[in-house]
C-alpha positions as CSV (number, residue, x, y, z in Angstrom):
1,M,93.3,-137.9,49.0
2,A,89.6,-137.9,47.9
3,R,87.6,-135.0,49.4
4,T,84.4,-136.0,50.7
5,I,82.0,-133.4,50.4
6,D,79.1,-133.3,53.6
7,P,75.5,-132.9,51.9
8,A,74.3,-131.2,54.5
9,V,76.7,-128.2,54.7
10,S,76.7,-128.2,51.1
11,Y,72.9,-127.8,50.6
12,G,72.5,-125.5,53.4
13,L,70.6,-128.8,55.1
14,D,72.3,-128.5,58.9
15,R,69.7,-125.9,59.5
16,P,66.3,-127.8,61.5
17,A,63.3,-128.1,59.2
18,A,59.7,-126.7,60.5
19,T,58.4,-130.1,62.0
20,D,54.8,-128.5,62.2
21,D,54.8,-127.5,58.7
22,P,54.3,-130.7,56.2
23,K,54.9,-128.9,52.9
24,G,58.1,-127.3,55.3
25,R,59.0,-131.2,56.5
26,I,59.2,-132.3,52.4
27,V,60.6,-129.2,51.0
28,A,63.8,-129.9,53.9
29,D,63.6,-133.7,53.2
30,Y,63.8,-133.2,49.6
31,R,66.7,-130.5,49.8
32,A,69.0,-133.5,51.9
33,T,67.7,-136.5,50.3
34,M,68.9,-134.6,46.5
35,G,71.7,-133.2,47.7
36,Q,72.9,-136.7,49.0
37,M,72.3,-138.5,45.9
38,K,74.1,-135.7,44.0
39,C,77.1,-135.9,45.7
40,A,76.6,-139.9,45.5
41,L,76.8,-139.5,42.0
42,S,79.3,-136.6,42.0
43,E,81.7,-139.5,43.3
44,R,80.6,-141.6,40.7
45,L,80.9,-139.5,37.5
46,V,85.0,-138.9,38.8
47,R,84.9,-142.4,37.7
48,L,83.9,-141.3,34.2
49,G,85.8,-138.7,34.2
50,I,83.6,-136.2,33.9
51,S,82.1,-132.8,36.0
52,M,78.5,-131.8,36.1
53,A,78.8,-129.0,34.5
54,Q,79.7,-130.9,31.5
55,L,77.1,-133.3,31.9
56,H,74.7,-130.6,32.3
57,I,75.3,-128.9,28.8
58,M,74.9,-132.9,27.2
59,Y,71.7,-133.1,28.8
60,T,70.7,-129.6,27.5
61,L,71.8,-130.2,24.2
62,Q,70.4,-133.6,23.9
63,R,66.8,-131.8,24.9
64,T,67.0,-129.2,22.7
65,G,69.0,-130.3,19.8
66,E,72.3,-128.0,18.6
67,M,72.2,-124.7,20.0
68,P,74.2,-121.6,19.3
69,M,77.0,-121.2,21.7
70,S,75.6,-117.2,22.9
71,R,72.3,-119.5,23.6
72,L,74.3,-122.3,25.5
73,A,76.3,-119.7,27.7
74,D,73.2,-117.7,28.5
75,V,71.1,-121.2,29.7
76,L,74.2,-121.9,31.7
77,N,74.6,-118.2,33.0
78,V,77.8,-118.4,32.4
79,S,80.3,-116.2,30.2
80,L,80.6,-116.6,26.5
81,S,84.7,-117.6,27.2
82,N,83.7,-119.7,30.4
83,A,81.4,-121.3,28.3
84,T,83.8,-122.2,25.4
85,G,86.1,-123.3,27.6
86,L,83.7,-126.3,28.6
87,V,83.0,-126.9,25.2
88,D,86.9,-127.1,24.3
89,R,87.1,-129.7,26.4
90,M,84.2,-131.5,25.9
91,E,85.2,-131.4,22.0
92,E,88.4,-132.6,22.7
93,R,87.0,-135.5,24.1
94,G,84.5,-136.2,21.6
95,F,81.7,-135.6,23.7
96,I,80.2,-132.5,21.6
97,E,81.3,-131.0,18.3
98,R,80.9,-127.3,17.0
99,T,79.9,-126.0,13.6
100,R,79.3,-122.8,12.0
101,V,76.3,-121.4,10.2
102,P,76.9,-121.7,6.1
103,S,74.4,-118.7,5.9
104,D,76.0,-116.6,9.0
105,R,79.7,-117.7,9.9
106,R,79.5,-116.0,13.2
107,V,77.1,-118.5,14.8
108,V,78.6,-121.3,16.2
109,L,76.4,-124.5,16.7
110,V,77.3,-127.5,19.5
111,R,75.6,-130.8,19.8
112,V,76.2,-133.6,21.3
113,T,77.9,-136.4,19.4
114,D,77.4,-140.3,19.4
115,A,80.2,-140.7,21.8
116,G,78.2,-137.7,24.7
117,T,75.3,-139.7,23.9
118,R,76.9,-142.9,25.2
119,M,78.6,-140.7,28.4
120,I,74.7,-139.5,29.0
121,E,73.6,-143.0,29.1
122,A,76.2,-144.3,31.5
123,N,75.4,-141.8,33.4
124,D,71.9,-142.6,33.5
125,A,72.9,-146.2,34.2
126,L,74.9,-145.3,37.3
127,S,71.7,-143.0,38.7
128,D,69.6,-145.9,38.3
129,E,72.3,-147.7,40.0
130,L,72.1,-146.2,42.5
131,L,68.2,-145.5,43.1
132,R,67.8,-148.9,42.8
133,D,69.9,-149.6,45.5
134,V,68.2,-147.4,47.7
135,L,64.9,-148.7,46.8
136,T,65.9,-152.2,48.1
137,R,66.3,-150.5,51.6
138,L,62.5,-150.0,51.2
139,D,60.0,-152.7,52.5
140,P,58.5,-154.5,49.3
141,V,55.4,-152.9,50.8
142,Q,56.5,-149.5,50.5
143,L,57.2,-149.5,47.0
144,P,53.9,-149.2,45.6
145,I,53.0,-146.5,47.7
146,V,56.4,-144.9,46.5
147,A,55.5,-145.3,43.0
148,H,51.9,-144.0,42.8
149,A,53.4,-140.9,45.1
150,M,56.0,-140.2,42.5
151,A,53.9,-140.5,39.6
152,E,51.5,-137.6,41.5
153,F,54.5,-135.4,42.2
154,R,55.9,-135.5,38.7
155,A,52.5,-135.0,37.7
156,A,52.0,-131.9,39.9
157,V,55.7,-130.7,38.9
158,E,54.7,-130.9,35.2
159,A,51.2,-128.8,35.8
160,T,53.6,-126.3,37.2
161,T,56.4,-126.1,35.1
162,G,54.5,-126.2,32.0
163,G,57.4,-127.5,30.4
164,P,60.8,-126.5,29.4
165,P,61.6,-122.8,29.6
166,P,61.8,-121.1,26.4
167,D,65.9,-121.0,26.5
168,L,65.7,-124.7,26.6
169,Q,63.9,-125.0,23.1
170,P,65.4,-126.2,20.5
171,A,67.8,-123.8,18.4
172,S,65.6,-123.8,14.9
173,T,62.0,-123.2,16.8
174,L,63.8,-120.0,18.9
175,A,64.1,-116.4,17.2
176,P,67.3,-114.6,16.2
177,R,68.4,-112.6,19.2
178,S,69.8,-109.0,18.7
179,R,73.0,-108.0,20.6
């Protein structure tokens, strides 16, 4: 029997939002919306036979290029053994591959394969399909308003974050870390 996840409970959205604070309402609506979208996408990922954690690894590696296993574990905020287990399963399915650095055989690099890239593309297609389904429920007059608001929101996010965190820069730009 399939397990149903209630996004309101999973993401703490069952708590009332502060209705007199516009930012509070936006935050609450954003959390509720993203929680519902994540749950819907998780259910669709099951059809692809991949977990959110595995997908997160592939997106991270696609964005950064190859990365040392130790750095990947740090980025995921998991132990090296946990990251190794995830990578083992993904490597068995051909989504990522590991290589050793010739100059230092202790360093194991991981990267997304062509099969992993195809899996990312399949997930993106599912995500796009879901979002298009949602957008068809809006009045056509609302679409330009939503498009403008999203462009403004994206610009604000980019201005606030200033780009990816240093841990997500390509491995080739990172100085070696001492342990």
